[in-house]
C-alpha positions as CSV (number, residue, x, y, z in Angstrom):
1,M,0.0,0.0,0.0
2,P,1.5,3.4,-1.0
3,R,2.1,5.9,1.8
4,K,1.0,8.8,-0.3
5,R,-2.4,9.3,-1.9
6,Y,-2.8,8.6,-5.5
7,K,-2.2,11.5,-7.8
8,K,-5.2,12.4,-10.0
9,P,-4.5,12.6,-13.7
10,V,-4.5,16.1,-15.1
11,Q,-7.5,17.0,-17.2
12,R,-6.3,18.6,-20.3
13,Q,-8.5,20.5,-22.7
14,N,-8.8,19.7,-26.4
15,D,-6.9,21.9,-28.8
16,P,-9.0,24.7,-30.4
17,I,-8.5,23.8,-34.1
18,Y,-8.8,19.9,-34.3
19,S,-10.5,19.5,-30.8
20,S,-8.2,16.6,-30.2
21,L,-6.5,15.6,-26.9
22,L,-3.6,14.0,-28.9
23,V,-2.7,17.3,-30.6
24,T,-2.8,19.0,-27.2
25,K,-0.3,16.4,-25.8
26,F,1.9,16.8,-28.8
27,I,2.0,20.6,-28.4
28,N,2.8,20.2,-24.7
29,I,5.6,17.9,-25.4
30,M,6.9,20.1,-28.2
31,M,6.9,23.2,-25.9
32,R,10.2,24.5,-24.6
33,K,10.6,27.1,-21.9
34,G,6.8,27.7,-21.6
35,K,6.5,29.0,-25.2
36,K,3.2,27.3,-26.0
37,S,2.2,29.7,-28.8
38,L,5.4,28.9,-30.7
39,A,4.8,25.1,-30.2
40,Q,1.2,25.5,-31.5
41,R,2.4,27.5,-34.6
42,I,5.0,24.7,-35.4
43,V,2.5,21.9,-35.0
44,Y,-0.4,23.5,-36.9
45,S,1.8,24.6,-39.7
46,A,3.4,21.1,-39.9
47,I,-0.1,19.6,-40.3
48,N,-0.9,22.2,-43.0
49,I,2.4,21.3,-44.8
50,I,1.4,17.6,-44.6
51,Q,-2.0,18.5,-46.2
52,E,-0.3,20.4,-49.0
53,K,2.2,17.7,-49.8
54,T,0.0,14.6,-49.7
55,Q,-3.3,16.1,-50.8
56,K,-5.0,14.2,-47.9
57,D,-6.3,15.3,-44.5
58,G,-3.3,16.3,-42.4
59,F,-4.9,15.3,-39.1
60,T,-5.6,11.7,-40.2
61,I,-2.0,11.3,-41.4
62,F,-0.9,12.8,-38.0
63,Q,-3.0,10.1,-36.2
64,S,-1.8,7.3,-38.4
65,A,1.8,8.3,-37.9
66,I,1.5,8.2,-34.1
67,D,-0.3,4.8,-34.4
68,N,2.5,3.4,-36.5
69,V,5.2,4.7,-34.2
70,R,3.6,3.5,-30.9
71,P,5.6,0.6,-29.3
72,R,3.7,-2.4,-28.1
73,V,6.4,-4.0,-26.0
74,A,9.6,-2.7,-24.4
75,V,12.3,-3.9,-22.1
76,K,12.6,-3.0,-18.5
77,P,15.7,-3.7,-16.4
78,R,15.2,-6.1,-13.5
79,R,17.8,-6.9,-10.9
80,V,17.8,-10.6,-9.9
81,G,20.5,-12.0,-7.7
82,G,23.2,-9.5,-8.6
83,A,22.6,-9.7,-12.3
84,T,20.5,-7.2,-14.3
85,Y,18.2,-8.7,-17.0
86,Q,16.3,-6.8,-19.7
87,V,12.8,-8.1,-19.2
88,P,10.3,-7.5,-22.0
89,Q,7.0,-6.1,-20.9
90,E,3.9,-4.7,-22.6
91,V,3.8,-0.9,-22.7
92,R,0.7,0.9,-21.3
93,K,-1.3,2.9,-23.8
94,N,-0.5,6.3,-22.3
95,R,3.2,5.5,-22.1
96,S,3.3,4.2,-25.7
97,I,1.7,7.3,-27.0
98,F,4.1,9.5,-25.0
99,L,7.1,7.5,-26.4
100,A,5.8,7.9,-29.9
101,L,5.4,11.6,-29.6
102,K,8.8,12.0,-28.0
103,W,10.5,9.9,-30.7
104,L,8.8,11.9,-33.5
105,I,9.9,15.2,-32.1
106,S,13.5,14.1,-31.3
107,N,13.9,12.5,-34.8
108,A,12.5,15.6,-36.4
109,K,15.0,17.8,-34.5
110,L,17.9,15.6,-35.8
111,R,17.0,16.4,-39.4
112,K,19.2,19.3,-40.7
113,G,18.8,22.3,-43.0
114,K,15.1,23.1,-42.8
115,P,12.7,24.9,-40.5
116,M,11.2,22.8,-37.7
117,E,7.7,22.9,-39.3
118,E,9.1,21.2,-42.5
119,K,11.2,18.7,-40.5
120,L,8.3,17.7,-38.3
121,A,5.9,17.4,-41.3
122,Q,8.4,15.2,-43.2
123,E,8.9,13.0,-40.1
124,L,5.2,12.6,-39.7
125,I,4.8,11.7,-43.4
126,D,7.6,9.1,-43.2
127,A,6.0,7.6,-40.0
128,A,2.6,7.4,-41.7
129,N,4.3,5.5,-44.6
130,N,6.1,3.2,-42.1
131,T,9.6,4.5,-43.0
132,G,11.9,6.9,-41.2
133,A,13.9,7.1,-38.0
134,S,11.0,6.9,-35.6
135,I,9.8,3.7,-37.2
136,K,13.4,2.3,-36.9
137,K,13.4,3.2,-33.2
138,K,10.1,1.3,-32.7
139,Q,11.5,-1.7,-34.6
140,D,14.7,-1.6,-32.6
141,T,12.7,-1.6,-29.3
142,H,10.6,-4.6,-30.5
143,K,13.7,-6.5,-31.6
144,M,15.3,-5.9,-28.2
145,A,12.2,-7.3,-26.5
146,E,12.1,-10.3,-28.9
147,S,15.7,-11.2,-28.3
148,N,15.3,-11.0,-24.5
149,K,12.1,-13.1,-24.5
150,A,14.0,-15.8,-22.6
151,F,14.0,-13.5,-19.5
152,S,10.2,-12.9,-19.5
153,H,9.8,-15.3,-16.6
154,F,11.4,-12.6,-14.4
155,R,8.4,-10.4,-14.8
156,W,6.4,-9.8,-11.6
């Protein structure tokens, strides 16, 4: 039994344009030093760029990109008898969405030579097409979990 009370989850409001909680989370993760309006401008213009490039709805491509990047399993270190084992475990939905958003933003930042809106738009398009660095990160995570399947009995 925990000594402290359970922390209530923060109730976030949907974003004003797409009325989606997912876009709100993406903007909040994108935000640096409290500059929310800058993060909103980057995300909304990236979705508009996606719409211009693909001639499809930018929001649906955004959602499919996040769905494609979400990891289903990951490894968690467990210490058993002086040895540390990488034990594969299923990832909770909230955690997998957070990881997907984080991977998309960090891999967009690693692209060079363009404004952030264009880098983010290209990363989201690549993720929707199951290519790109974010998808590779997800596949590496799944491979690590698959190779350590022998230690799954250490899960508790």
